[in-house]
TORDRENNU-516647 format. One record per residue (C-alpha): residue number from 1; chain; x, y, z. Coordinates in steps of 0.05 Angstrom, whole numbers, plus 5000, padded with zeros to 4 digits. Layout:
+-----+-----+------+------+------+
: seq : mol :   px :   py :   pz :
+-----+-----+------+------+------+
: NUM :   A :    X :    Y :    Z :
...
+-----+-----+------+------+------+
END
This chain:
+-----+-----+------+------+------+
: seq : mol :   px :   py :   pz :
+-----+-----+------+------+------+
:   1 :   A : 4730 : 5263 : 4987 :
:   2 :   A : 4720 : 5197 : 5001 :
:   3 :   A : 4684 : 5142 : 4972 :
:   4 :   A : 4664 : 5077 : 5011 :
:   5 :   A : 4624 : 5014 : 5011 :
:   6 :   A : 4637 : 4940 : 5069 :
:   7 :   A : 4599 : 4888 : 5056 :
:   8 :   A : 4590 : 4850 : 5130 :
:   9 :   A : 4612 : 4776 : 5081 :
:  10 :   A : 4662 : 4733 : 5113 :
:  11 :   A : 4671 : 4792 : 5176 :
:  12 :   A : 4687 : 4788 : 5251 :
:  13 :   A : 4642 : 4835 : 5298 :
:  14 :   A : 4689 : 4867 : 5345 :
:  15 :   A : 4665 : 4906 : 5402 :
:  16 :   A : 4600 : 4950 : 5395 :
:  17 :   A : 4592 : 4895 : 5330 :
:  18 :   A : 4634 : 4936 : 5297 :
:  19 :   A : 4675 : 4897 : 5244 :
:  20 :   A : 4741 : 4883 : 5235 :
:  21 :   A : 4783 : 4859 : 5193 :
:  22 :   A : 4856 : 4839 : 5206 :
:  23 :   A : 4898 : 4870 : 5144 :
:  24 :   A : 4875 : 4934 : 5107 :
:  25 :   A : 4913 : 4937 : 5039 :
:  26 :   A : 4916 : 5010 : 5035 :
:  27 :   A : 4935 : 5024 : 4951 :
:  28 :   A : 4952 : 5096 : 4931 :
:  29 :   A : 4933 : 5107 : 4859 :
:  30 :   A : 4946 : 5166 : 4807 :
:  31 :   A : 4915 : 5162 : 4737 :
:  32 :   A : 4928 : 5084 : 4732 :
:  33 :   A : 4870 : 5057 : 4720 :
:  34 :   A : 4892 : 4991 : 4674 :
:  35 :   A : 4948 : 4987 : 4730 :
:  36 :   A : 4887 : 4994 : 4778 :
:  37 :   A : 4856 : 4938 : 4755 :
:  38 :   A : 4898 : 4896 : 4744 :
:  39 :   A : 4924 : 4902 : 4818 :
:  40 :   A : 4855 : 4891 : 4838 :
:  41 :   A : 4847 : 4827 : 4801 :
:  42 :   A : 4902 : 4802 : 4836 :
:  43 :   A : 4871 : 4824 : 4905 :
:  44 :   A : 4818 : 4792 : 4899 :
:  45 :   A : 4848 : 4728 : 4876 :
:  46 :   A : 4887 : 4715 : 4939 :
:  47 :   A : 4881 : 4654 : 4973 :
:  48 :   A : 4873 : 4629 : 5043 :
:  49 :   A : 4842 : 4704 : 5072 :
:  50 :   A : 4775 : 4711 : 5055 :
:  51 :   A : 4740 : 4749 : 5097 :
:  52 :   A : 4807 : 4778 : 5134 :
:  53 :   A : 4827 : 4833 : 5094 :
:  54 :   A : 4799 : 4900 : 5073 :
:  55 :   A : 4819 : 4950 : 5008 :
:  56 :   A : 4831 : 5019 : 5005 :
:  57 :   A : 4841 : 5061 : 4944 :
:  58 :   A : 4877 : 5118 : 4958 :
:  59 :   A : 4877 : 5171 : 4907 :
:  60 :   A : 4928 : 5235 : 4886 :
:  61 :   A : 4863 : 5267 : 4850 :
:  62 :   A : 4853 : 5230 : 4783 :
:  63 :   A : 4813 : 5277 : 4740 :
:  64 :   A : 4798 : 5199 : 4695 :
:  65 :   A : 4769 : 5136 : 4697 :
:  66 :   A : 4794 : 5113 : 4771 :
:  67 :   A : 4733 : 5129 : 4798 :
:  68 :   A : 4690 : 5083 : 4762 :
:  69 :   A : 4729 : 5034 : 4763 :
:  70 :   A : 4734 : 5024 : 4837 :
:  71 :   A : 4663 : 5040 : 4833 :
:  72 :   A : 4655 : 4979 : 4786 :
:  73 :   A : 4698 : 4937 : 4820 :
:  74 :   A : 4662 : 4940 : 4887 :
:  75 :   A : 4591 : 4919 : 4860 :
:  76 :   A : 4637 : 4849 : 4841 :
:  77 :   A : 4684 : 4832 : 4897 :
:  78 :   A : 4670 : 4802 : 4963 :
:  79 :   A : 4712 : 4846 : 5011 :
:  80 :   A : 4706 : 4923 : 5026 :
:  81 :   A : 4727 : 4971 : 4985 :
:  82 :   A : 4733 : 5042 : 5000 :
:  83 :   A : 4763 : 5103 : 4952 :
:  84 :   A : 4795 : 5166 : 4983 :
:  85 :   A : 4812 : 5229 : 4935 :
:  86 :   A : 4832 : 5303 : 4943 :
:  87 :   A : 4845 : 5357 : 4892 :
:  88 :   A : 4908 : 5338 : 4848 :
:  89 :   A : 4975 : 5391 : 4879 :
:  90 :   A : 5034 : 5349 : 4854 :
:  91 :   A : 5045 : 5277 : 4870 :
:  92 :   A : 5027 : 5280 : 4947 :
:  93 :   A : 5050 : 5197 : 4957 :
:  94 :   A : 5047 : 5210 : 5034 :
:  95 :   A : 4986 : 5246 : 5032 :
:  96 :   A : 4949 : 5186 : 4998 :
:  97 :   A : 4984 : 5132 : 5047 :
:  98 :   A : 4959 : 5177 : 5108 :
:  99 :   A : 4894 : 5179 : 5081 :
: 100 :   A : 4882 : 5103 : 5062 :
: 101 :   A : 4911 : 5083 : 5140 :
: 102 :   A : 4859 : 5133 : 5170 :
: 103 :   A : 4805 : 5104 : 5122 :
: 104 :   A : 4819 : 5028 : 5145 :
: 105 :   A : 4806 : 5000 : 5211 :
: 106 :   A : 4852 : 4943 : 5207 :
: 107 :   A : 4902 : 4935 : 5258 :
: 108 :   A : 4955 : 4921 : 5215 :
: 109 :   A : 4961 : 4945 : 5153 :
: 110 :   A : 5000 : 4938 : 5081 :
: 111 :   A : 5017 : 4996 : 5030 :
: 112 :   A : 5029 : 4982 : 4964 :
: 113 :   A : 5023 : 5021 : 4900 :
: 114 :   A : 4965 : 5005 : 4838 :
: 115 :   A : 5018 : 4990 : 4791 :
: 116 :   A : 5036 : 4932 : 4833 :
: 117 :   A : 5007 : 4861 : 4821 :
: 118 :   A : 5017 : 4813 : 4896 :
: 119 :   A : 5021 : 4744 : 4882 :
: 120 :   A : 4973 : 4701 : 4906 :
: 121 :   A : 4994 : 4686 : 4971 :
: 122 :   A : 5020 : 4750 : 4988 :
: 123 :   A : 4969 : 4767 : 5037 :
: 124 :   A : 4976 : 4718 : 5077 :
: 125 :   A : 5044 : 4708 : 5076 :
: 126 :   A : 5040 : 4779 : 5111 :
: 127 :   A : 4999 : 4760 : 5164 :
: 128 :   A : 5046 : 4705 : 5176 :
: 129 :   A : 5108 : 4745 : 5184 :
: 130 :   A : 5078 : 4801 : 5235 :
: 131 :   A : 5101 : 4797 : 5289 :
: 132 :   A : 5098 : 4867 : 5350 :
: 133 :   A : 5167 : 4911 : 5354 :
: 134 :   A : 5174 : 4887 : 5264 :
: 135 :   A : 5143 : 4930 : 5208 :
: 136 :   A : 5153 : 4880 : 5146 :
: 137 :   A : 5179 : 4899 : 5073 :
: 138 :   A : 5206 : 4883 : 5012 :
: 139 :   A : 5228 : 4897 : 4941 :
: 140 :   A : 5194 : 4895 : 4871 :
: 141 :   A : 5202 : 4850 : 4811 :
: 142 :   A : 5208 : 4899 : 4755 :
: 143 :   A : 5173 : 4888 : 4690 :
: 144 :   A : 5186 : 4925 : 4617 :
: 145 :   A : 5143 : 4961 : 4586 :
: 146 :   A : 5129 : 4888 : 4538 :
: 147 :   A : 5124 : 4833 : 4594 :
: 148 :   A : 5076 : 4895 : 4628 :
: 149 :   A : 5032 : 4893 : 4564 :
: 150 :   A : 5016 : 4821 : 4561 :
: 151 :   A : 4995 : 4806 : 4629 :
: 152 :   A : 4912 : 4824 : 4620 :
: 153 :   A : 4862 : 4809 : 4675 :
: 154 :   A : 4866 : 4740 : 4684 :
: 155 :   A : 4941 : 4729 : 4684 :
: 156 :   A : 4939 : 4778 : 4737 :
: 157 :   A : 4887 : 4737 : 4777 :
: 158 :   A : 4921 : 4672 : 4766 :
: 159 :   A : 4988 : 4690 : 4779 :
: 160 :   A : 5019 : 4677 : 4710 :
: 161 :   A : 5046 : 4740 : 4712 :
: 162 :   A : 5109 : 4707 : 4751 :
: 163 :   A : 5130 : 4675 : 4683 :
: 164 :   A : 5145 : 4748 : 4653 :
: 165 :   A : 5207 : 4761 : 4703 :
: 166 :   A : 5262 : 4759 : 4664 :
: 167 :   A : 5320 : 4714 : 4692 :
: 168 :   A : 5372 : 4775 : 4707 :
: 169 :   A : 5305 : 4802 : 4746 :
: 170 :   A : 5309 : 4744 : 4789 :
: 171 :   A : 5374 : 4737 : 4805 :
: 172 :   A : 5387 : 4814 : 4830 :
: 173 :   A : 5321 : 4799 : 4875 :
: 174 :   A : 5352 : 4726 : 4898 :
: 175 :   A : 5419 : 4760 : 4923 :
: 176 :   A : 5382 : 4821 : 4943 :
: 177 :   A : 5334 : 4768 : 4991 :
: 178 :   A : 5397 : 4734 : 5006 :
: 179 :   A : 5432 : 4803 : 5037 :
: 180 :   A : 5370 : 4825 : 5068 :
: 181 :   A : 5367 : 4767 : 5114 :
: 182 :   A : 5439 : 4784 : 5126 :
: 183 :   A : 5419 : 4859 : 5141 :
: 184 :   A : 5382 : 4829 : 5201 :
: 185 :   A : 5422 : 4779 : 5226 :
: 186 :   A : 5474 : 4838 : 5230 :
: 187 :   A : 5423 : 4879 : 5261 :
: 188 :   A : 5449 : 4942 : 5216 :
: 189 :   A : 5414 : 4999 : 5217 :
: 190 :   A : 5370 : 5016 : 5157 :
: 191 :   A : 5385 : 4951 : 5124 :
: 192 :   A : 5341 : 4917 : 5095 :
: 193 :   A : 5313 : 4983 : 5067 :
: 194 :   A : 5239 : 4988 : 5075 :
: 195 :   A : 5200 : 4998 : 4999 :
: 196 :   A : 5126 : 5039 : 4997 :
: 197 :   A : 5098 : 4985 : 4952 :
: 198 :   A : 5103 : 4924 : 4996 :
: 199 :   A : 5104 : 4965 : 5079 :
: 200 :   A : 5064 : 4910 : 5137 :
: 201 :   A : 5067 : 4961 : 5194 :
: 202 :   A : 5024 : 4956 : 5254 :
: 203 :   A : 4965 : 5017 : 5256 :
: 204 :   A : 4997 : 5035 : 5334 :
: 205 :   A : 5074 : 5041 : 5312 :
: 206 :   A : 5050 : 5078 : 5257 :
: 207 :   A : 5006 : 5130 : 5306 :
: 208 :   A : 5065 : 5119 : 5350 :
: 209 :   A : 5116 : 5164 : 5293 :
: 210 :   A : 5047 : 5204 : 5261 :
: 211 :   A : 5042 : 5159 : 5201 :
: 212 :   A : 5082 : 5188 : 5134 :
: 213 :   A : 5106 : 5257 : 5142 :
: 214 :   A : 5077 : 5291 : 5086 :
: 215 :   A : 5117 : 5356 : 5073 :
: 216 :   A : 5143 : 5306 : 5032 :
: 217 :   A : 5117 : 5320 : 4966 :
: 218 :   A : 5144 : 5303 : 4904 :
: 219 :   A : 5175 : 5231 : 4885 :
: 220 :   A : 5219 : 5199 : 4931 :
: 221 :   A : 5252 : 5190 : 5003 :
: 222 :   A : 5186 : 5188 : 5043 :
: 223 :   A : 5193 : 5106 : 5060 :
: 224 :   A : 5262 : 5117 : 5080 :
: 225 :   A : 5241 : 5170 : 5127 :
: 226 :   A : 5179 : 5121 : 5156 :
: 227 :   A : 5237 : 5067 : 5163 :
: 228 :   A : 5297 : 5118 : 5204 :
: 229 :   A : 5234 : 5139 : 5245 :
: 230 :   A : 5199 : 5070 : 5274 :
: 231 :   A : 5271 : 5042 : 5274 :
: 232 :   A : 5285 : 5099 : 5341 :
: 233 :   A : 5216 : 5073 : 5374 :
: 234 :   A : 5249 : 5004 : 5363 :
: 235 :   A : 5212 : 4974 : 5309 :
: 236 :   A : 5252 : 4933 : 5264 :
: 237 :   A : 5245 : 4921 : 5185 :
: 238 :   A : 5233 : 4846 : 5169 :
: 239 :   A : 5243 : 4823 : 5099 :
: 240 :   A : 5202 : 4777 : 5061 :
: 241 :   A : 5233 : 4783 : 5003 :
: 242 :   A : 5257 : 4705 : 5008 :
: 243 :   A : 5178 : 4690 : 5008 :
: 244 :   A : 5145 : 4736 : 4967 :
: 245 :   A : 5147 : 4807 : 4924 :
: 246 :   A : 5094 : 4847 : 4883 :
: 247 :   A : 5109 : 4852 : 4811 :
: 248 :   A : 5113 : 4927 : 4791 :
: 249 :   A : 5090 : 4946 : 4709 :
: 250 :   A : 5129 : 4983 : 4668 :
: 251 :   A : 5104 : 5051 : 4666 :
: 252 :   A : 5137 : 5128 : 4652 :
: 253 :   A : 5171 : 5150 : 4707 :
: 254 :   A : 5141 : 5203 : 4746 :
: 255 :   A : 5166 : 5274 : 4721 :
: 256 :   A : 5195 : 5292 : 4804 :
: 257 :   A : 5228 : 5227 : 4795 :
: 258 :   A : 5305 : 5226 : 4810 :
: 259 :   A : 5352 : 5168 : 4845 :
: 260 :   A : 5353 : 5167 : 4904 :
: 261 :   A : 5314 : 5229 : 4912 :
: 262 :   A : 5386 : 5264 : 4889 :
: 263 :   A : 5378 : 5345 : 4881 :
: 264 :   A : 5310 : 5341 : 4901 :
: 265 :   A : 5274 : 5386 : 4960 :
: 266 :   A : 5259 : 5312 : 4987 :
: 267 :   A : 5337 : 5293 : 4987 :
: 268 :   A : 5355 : 5369 : 5030 :
: 269 :   A : 5284 : 5362 : 5070 :
: 270 :   A : 5310 : 5284 : 5093 :
: 271 :   A : 5380 : 5306 : 5110 :
: 272 :   A : 5349 : 5369 : 5157 :
: 273 :   A : 5381 : 5356 : 5229 :
: 274 :   A : 5329 : 5365 : 5270 :
: 275 :   A : 5267 : 5312 : 5245 :
: 276 :   A : 5224 : 5298 : 5302 :
: 277 :   A : 5201 : 5220 : 5304 :
: 278 :   A : 5131 : 5242 : 5308 :
: 279 :   A : 5129 : 5283 : 5245 :
: 280 :   A : 5084 : 5344 : 5248 :
: 281 :   A : 5041 : 5337 : 5185 :
: 282 :   A : 5025 : 5265 : 5184 :
: 283 :   A : 4962 : 5220 : 5214 :
: 284 :   A : 4950 : 5279 : 5257 :
: 285 :   A : 4940 : 5357 : 5227 :
: 286 :   A : 4874 : 5403 : 5221 :
: 287 :   A : 4849 : 5395 : 5158 :
: 288 :   A : 4839 : 5327 : 5122 :
: 289 :   A : 4809 : 5354 : 5063 :
: 290 :   A : 4760 : 5286 : 5051 :
: 291 :   A : 4689 : 5274 : 5055 :
: 292 :   A : 4652 : 5207 : 5050 :
: 293 :   A : 4607 : 5184 : 4995 :
: 294 :   A : 4569 : 5104 : 4997 :
: 295 :   A : 4596 : 5073 : 4938 :
: 296 :   A : 4540 : 5022 : 4894 :
: 297 :   A : 4528 : 4958 : 4937 :
: 298 :   A : 4574 : 4903 : 4925 :
: 299 :   A : 4533 : 4858 : 4905 :
: 300 :   A : 4461 : 4857 : 4914 :
: 301 :   A : 4446 : 4781 : 4942 :
: 302 :   A : 4495 : 4806 : 5000 :
: 303 :   A : 4481 : 4855 : 5053 :
: 304 :   A : 4520 : 4915 : 5067 :
: 305 :   A : 4531 : 4963 : 5110 :
: 306 :   A : 4558 : 5029 : 5095 :
: 307 :   A : 4611 : 5078 : 5143 :
: 308 :   A : 4571 : 5145 : 5144 :
: 309 :   A : 4623 : 5185 : 5186 :
: 310 :   A : 4668 : 5242 : 5166 :
: 311 :   A : 4747 : 5227 : 5169 :
+-----+-----+------+------+------+
END
């Protein structure tokens, strides 16, 4: 299932009168509506990108208030907001990200998660750093339970969540940023590493490898697989960790979590010897399994145009 609302405020007309945005933010989520609300608040407060971005919340089959939350948010914000979902059958993050990409229109895509807050200049920096032949990414600052609980919607919007980052976490990320710059200079393969909460990639490059491999079910390694296949077609990772990084809100780990995917089916699948560059179960597949339903108008005073296509 898919729901969609697309205001024309700040839009740029493309060929045939279609609305064109420069960047689409693809937010994956599953049954963490309070985290998602703060993530969306941080997006609404982005600076210097008015009219330049669209947002897709791509859901893994939530059975709670996630959809009503997105619908209510769509009535308040000025950017286009789309929601996709499907039946929950385990942790299908790769499928979520592909469905989010398919539901968007921009030529440049930024993948993140619904448990992350984006610094107020995050989108502007990603737009500044995009280049042909480059995928842009970094890691995220991680908050503990107390720090995460202290961030309300106002703090998510005004950027004060950065004040909750512990000194040790700042040091960890500073050193990681320095290493990432060295890895790039040395042109080391698979370094720096992509992290799924902050991946900026051209749609055309994603389509050349058929997106994320949906054979990865459960936690982990779908982003590492994506990076390896992008590098095969000549796309190199550029880290922006020295300039910006999301803030990850604490939550209990997913039941399928295993560090580095050790002793998991995903690990075994990742290490197989016959991995194609153009994955077999990605953006192109026989049954997408989702349909389009319109969201409520975003603001009564603003014209709204709904996309009525079935993806």
